[in-house]
VOGU-3710 file (C-alpha; in Angstrom, 3 decimals, decimal comma):
1> msvtiaivgg> 33,568/-72,127/9,878  34,445/-68,272/9,719  36,813/-66,895/7,269  37,962/-64,512/4,907  36,756/-64,612/1,773  38,283/-62,879/-1,454  37,111/-62,972/-4,263  38,801/-62,555/-7,402  36,877/-61,370/-10,323  33,944/-60,074/-7,508
11> tgplglglas> 32,236/-57,555/-10,054  31,345/-59,629/-12,081  27,612/-61,980/-12,271  28,954/-65,243/-10,773  31,746/-63,340/-8,232  28,668/-61,452/-7,414  25,965/-63,592/-6,586  28,348/-66,095/-4,366  29,622/-62,845/-2,993  25,962/-61,613/-1,842
21> rwaragetiv> 25,160/-65,558/-0,692  28,277/-65,633/2,105  28,185/-62,475/2,891  24,071/-63,168/4,169  25,338/-66,459/5,557  27,462/-64,044/7,486  31,334/-64,607/6,192  33,717/-61,819/5,905  33,717/-61,425/2,763  36,499/-58,862/0,235
31> igsrdaaraq> 35,711/-57,696/-3,335  38,888/-58,039/-5,102  39,427/-56,430/-8,921  42,360/-54,903/-11,162  40,437/-51,093/-10,591  39,953/-50,614/-6,887  37,181/-48,288/-7,781  35,204/-50,515/-9,226  35,285/-52,819/-6,728  34,036/-50,497/-4,048
41> raaeeirsqc> 31,183/-49,725/-6,907  30,579/-53,781/-6,409  30,408/-53,883/-1,956  28,147/-51,090/-1,681  26,155/-53,063/-4,216  26,107/-56,106/-2,346  25,298/-54,045/0,984  22,782/-52,448/-0,896  21,204/-55,881/-1,104  21,720/-57,497/1,723
51> gpgvnvtaat> 21,514/-54,747/4,132  23,998/-52,701/6,517  25,230/-55,688/9,135  26,706/-58,022/6,396  30,791/-58,053/6,308  32,180/-56,774/2,868  34,670/-55,013/1,774  36,404/-53,735/-1,481  40,079/-54,145/-2,543  42,542/-54,597/-5,831
61> naeavavadv> 43,298/-58,108/-6,407  46,163/-58,530/-4,875  45,101/-56,899/-1,321  41,818/-59,315/-1,246  44,311/-62,467/-1,777  47,068/-60,982/1,040  44,172/-61,530/3,542  42,034/-63,918/3,090  41,706/-67,685/4,318  39,995/-68,630/1,229
71> vvltvpfegq> 40,553/-67,196/-2,075  37,494/-68,008/-5,359  38,819/-67,137/-8,618  36,025/-66,200/-10,919  37,683/-64,821/-13,102  37,647/-65,327/-17,721  39,386/-67,992/-18,359  41,504/-65,197/-21,229  42,907/-63,704/-18,326  43,584/-66,665/-15,074
81> aallkdlkss> 47,238/-67,557/-16,092  48,167/-63,743/-16,193  46,336/-62,682/-13,187  48,092/-65,847/-11,086  51,545/-65,185/-12,091  50,728/-61,360/-10,735  49,151/-62,863/-7,425  51,371/-65,395/-6,780  53,311/-63,946/-3,869  50,334/-62,673/-2,532
91> frpgavvida> 48,502/-65,559/-1,172  49,169/-66,569/2,736  51,102/-70,216/3,573  47,762/-72,648/4,063  45,041/-70,329/1,611  42,684/-72,144/0,161  41,865/-71,606/-3,738  38,695/-72,411/-5,439  39,072/-72,283/-8,925  35,158/-71,833/-11,013
101> tvplaasigg> 37,255/-70,673/-13,732  35,547/-72,303/-17,827  37,915/-72,425/-20,244  34,902/-70,769/-22,804  35,825/-70,545/-26,747  33,847/-67,360/-26,340  37,055/-66,103/-24,808  38,679/-65,716/-27,977  35,508/-65,336/-30,055  34,434/-68,187/-30,630
111> ratrtlgvwq> 30,967/-70,155/-28,996  30,004/-69,659/-24,980  28,793/-73,688/-25,565  32,028/-74,934/-26,189  35,175/-75,521/-23,730  38,727/-75,252/-25,002  41,510/-77,442/-25,079  43,855/-76,649/-22,224  47,853/-78,136/-21,930  46,879/-79,439/-18,272
121> gsaaqqaael> 43,943/-80,607/-18,537  41,788/-77,906/-17,155  41,188/-74,089/-15,939  41,362/-75,448/-12,390  44,752/-77,905/-13,357  46,425/-74,745/-15,116  46,055/-72,759/-11,281  47,360/-75,587/-9,668  50,580/-75,250/-11,694  50,725/-71,434/-11,090
131> lpdhvkvaaa> 50,001/-71,097/-7,882  52,054/-71,490/-4,942  53,347/-74,510/-3,733  51,624/-73,927/0,063  48,205/-73,011/-1,782  45,727/-75,750/-1,923  43,240/-75,987/-4,302  39,740/-76,854/-5,347  37,390/-76,508/-8,746  33,664/-75,974/-7,766
141> fhsvsaellk> 30,623/-73,132/-8,412  30,609/-74,845/-12,393  27,253/-75,257/-12,546  25,168/-73,161/-10,070  23,650/-69,837/-12,225  24,823/-66,511/-11,301  20,787/-65,364/-12,259  20,104/-67,660/-9,137  22,553/-66,257/-6,594  21,306/-62,767/-7,145
151> gegpvdcdvl> 17,914/-63,892/-5,414  17,522/-64,551/-2,169  15,610/-68,138/-3,194  16,778/-71,300/-2,774  19,413/-72,984/-5,504  18,442/-75,640/-7,080  21,678/-77,233/-7,503  24,389/-79,904/-7,154  27,641/-77,872/-6,887  30,329/-80,719/-7,878
161> vcsddqqare> 34,003/-80,313/-5,994  37,208/-81,787/-7,059  40,453/-81,554/-5,641  43,351/-83,493/-4,318  43,550/-82,322/-1,129  41,394/-83,139/1,795  41,631/-79,453/3,390  40,118/-77,635/0,371  37,461/-79,907/-1,012  35,865/-79,726/2,868
171> taselaekip> 36,181/-75,404/2,945  34,770/-75,689/-0,852  31,979/-77,976/0,268  30,842/-76,447/3,294  31,012/-73,075/1,135  28,988/-74,837/-1,256  26,346/-75,680/1,323  25,990/-72,485/3,234  23,825/-71,238/0,201  20,263/-72,345/0,534
181> gvravnagal> 19,690/-75,509/-1,441  22,724/-76,479/-2,596  24,598/-79,355/-2,264  28,041/-79,869/-2,326  29,273/-83,943/-4,324  32,389/-85,149/-4,043  33,600/-85,159/-7,823  36,856/-86,894/-7,289  40,513/-85,503/-7,788  41,276/-82,211/-9,351
191> enariveqit> 41,917/-84,234/-12,781  38,356/-84,678/-12,783  37,509/-80,792/-12,896  37,670/-80,843/-16,999  35,319/-83,091/-17,145  33,140/-80,418/-14,749  33,659/-77,137/-16,488  32,660/-78,849/-19,607  29,785/-79,140/-17,814  29,262/-75,034/-17,839
201> allitlnikh> 29,549/-75,225/-21,351  26,803/-78,012/-21,869  24,130/-75,589/-19,401  25,014/-72,226/-21,132  22,908/-74,388/-24,346  20,326/-75,462/-22,027  19,886/-72,014/-21,350  19,840/-70,584/-24,599  17,510/-73,637/-25,901  14,862/-72,938/-23,353
211> kvhsaglrit> 15,158/-69,186/-22,698  15,976/-69,522/-19,045  18,572/-68,555/-17,367  18,493/-71,180/-13,981  19,699/-74,571/-15,553  21,178/-76,532/-13,183  22,785/-80,008/-12,147  21,638/-82,631/-9,211  22,981/-85,916/-9,064  20,761/-88,668/-8,216
221> glpk> 20,612/-91,634/-6,788  23,537/-91,065/-4,016  23,377/-91,649/-0,346  22,030/-88,502/2,019
//
């Protein structure tokens, strides 16, 4: 699979980490941000880390979405709804959106070790409700460490993929497994994203308790 991937919120730790991993894997990456200059600085940082041969460019969020086959949302929960409403008309027909948003209580001044209740059930389901009908949605990348993604070594982690659409699930899974060490696991319907999103808060708790930045998740007993 070779696609153009827009990372909306691509200047944050998770967005930068995913962008650098996929750029090294030969994918075409567009870093999106509300601030085009900030996106440009992020793209330059990735090119500096990964070498001049990688295909990484910068754009505003709307420009990035308009040229992308796959859009990865790595934005804070408090800005997700307003952002998607603004971008709704920019998505290409048939685009796949991979939502990595987590409704952490920290977004409203609470603790990062707790999640908020979401009316639709999860941040991913909220995204699906706000996006055009022609866009396919998957939830993924909630359990992968942004700190580990910054490096070049294998990432010891499973990525749980939730979706009601087979193409979206396959796209998210293929991108997950382009990251060395990562295994994609089919976690069922999009409604299961409410459980997966809560795992992020648990992993943050483990990182704090054990004074690390690399807590991940492995599901055992599955067929190879």
